[in-house]
C-alpha positions as CSV (number, residue, x, y, z in Angstrom):
1,M,-33.9,-12.6,-8.1
2,A,-35.0,-9.0,-8.2
3,K,-33.8,-8.5,-4.6
4,V,-30.4,-9.8,-5.5
5,A,-30.2,-7.5,-8.5
6,A,-31.4,-4.5,-6.3
7,L,-28.8,-5.4,-3.6
8,S,-26.1,-5.7,-6.2
9,L,-27.0,-2.3,-7.7
10,F,-27.1,-0.8,-4.2
11,F,-23.5,-2.0,-3.5
12,L,-22.3,-0.8,-6.9
13,L,-23.7,2.7,-6.3
14,L,-22.3,2.7,-2.8
15,S,-18.9,1.9,-4.2
16,F,-19.1,4.8,-6.6
17,I,-20.4,7.2,-4.0
18,S,-17.6,6.3,-1.6
19,G,-15.0,6.6,-4.3
20,G,-14.6,2.8,-4.6
21,T,-12.4,2.7,-1.5
22,S,-11.8,-0.6,0.2
23,T,-9.3,-1.6,2.9
24,M,-9.9,-5.2,2.0
25,V,-9.9,-7.1,-1.3
26,N,-12.5,-9.9,-1.1
27,G,-12.3,-9.7,2.7
28,Q,-8.5,-9.9,2.8
29,K,-6.1,-7.3,4.2
30,T,-4.0,-5.4,1.6
31,W,-0.5,-3.9,1.6
32,C,1.3,-1.6,-0.8
33,V,4.7,-2.4,-2.3
34,A,6.8,-0.9,-5.0
35,K,6.4,-2.4,-8.5
36,P,9.6,-4.4,-9.4
37,S,9.8,-2.5,-12.7
38,S,10.1,0.9,-11.0
39,D,13.3,2.8,-11.7
40,Q,15.7,3.9,-9.0
41,A,14.8,7.6,-9.3
42,T,11.1,6.8,-8.8
43,L,11.8,4.5,-5.8
44,L,13.9,7.3,-4.2
45,A,11.2,9.9,-4.8
46,N,8.6,7.5,-3.2
47,I,10.8,7.0,-0.1
48,N,11.3,10.8,0.2
49,F,7.6,11.6,-0.2
50,A,6.3,8.8,2.1
51,C,8.8,9.5,4.8
52,S,8.0,13.2,4.7
53,Q,4.4,12.2,5.7
54,V,4.9,9.2,8.0
55,D,7.5,7.9,10.5
56,C,10.0,5.8,8.6
57,R,12.4,5.1,11.5
58,V,11.7,1.3,11.1
59,M,14.0,1.5,8.0
60,Q,17.0,3.0,9.8
61,R,20.2,1.1,10.2
62,G,19.8,-1.4,13.1
63,C,16.0,-1.4,12.8
64,P,13.8,-4.3,11.7
65,C,13.2,-3.1,8.1
66,F,16.7,-1.9,7.2
67,S,17.9,-5.1,5.6
68,P,18.1,-5.8,2.8
69,D,19.5,-2.4,2.3
70,N,18.3,-1.6,-1.2
71,L,15.9,0.9,-2.8
72,I,13.1,-1.6,-3.7
73,N,12.9,-2.8,-0.1
74,H,13.0,0.6,1.5
75,A,10.5,2.0,-1.0
76,S,8.1,-0.9,-0.4
77,T,8.4,-0.3,3.4
78,A,7.9,3.4,3.1
79,M,5.1,3.1,0.6
80,N,3.2,0.6,2.8
81,L,3.7,2.8,5.9
82,Y,2.1,5.7,4.0
83,Y,-0.7,3.4,2.5
84,Q,-1.6,2.0,5.9
85,A,-1.5,5.4,7.7
86,K,-3.6,7.2,5.1
87,G,-6.4,4.7,5.1
88,R,-5.5,2.0,2.6
89,N,-7.3,3.7,-0.3
90,R,-6.2,2.6,-3.8
91,W,-4.9,6.2,-4.5
92,N,-2.7,6.0,-1.4
93,C,-0.7,3.3,-3.2
94,D,-0.5,4.9,-6.6
95,F,2.8,6.8,-6.3
96,R,2.6,7.8,-10.0
97,S,1.7,4.3,-11.0
98,S,4.7,2.7,-9.3
99,G,2.8,1.2,-6.4
100,L,1.2,-2.2,-6.3
101,I,-1.6,-3.3,-3.9
102,V,-1.0,-6.9,-2.8
103,I,-3.0,-9.4,-0.8
104,T,0.1,-11.5,0.3
105,D,1.7,-10.2,3.5
106,P,5.2,-8.9,2.5
107,S,6.5,-9.0,6.0
108,Y,9.8,-10.8,6.6
109,A,12.0,-11.7,9.6
110,D,11.3,-8.9,12.1
111,C,10.1,-6.5,9.5
112,I,6.3,-6.6,10.0
113,Y,4.2,-4.8,7.4
114,A,1.2,-3.5,9.5
């Protein structure tokens, strides 16, 4: 019992030391999407920021993630591209509290969320 407690304490401390980062939630891959309650100005700001940092060509007209052509879809795609590229840390999906880390793959049709 003491070994289990010591091991738990070790992992807890390791989590704090590393900043609590994790690319997995309970061993599952994670993605970043826009919160459905986000307003249009926030979504547009998220797209502009993320796409200034990562390659968002996959969202251009004729590309796999262009449709549906709306802000929530494009913001989710851009935010996830940023989240994945920057290391999948929880703060890489904050976007001023408008990002949501999910464990269900949001990919659709030919638009694959890496």
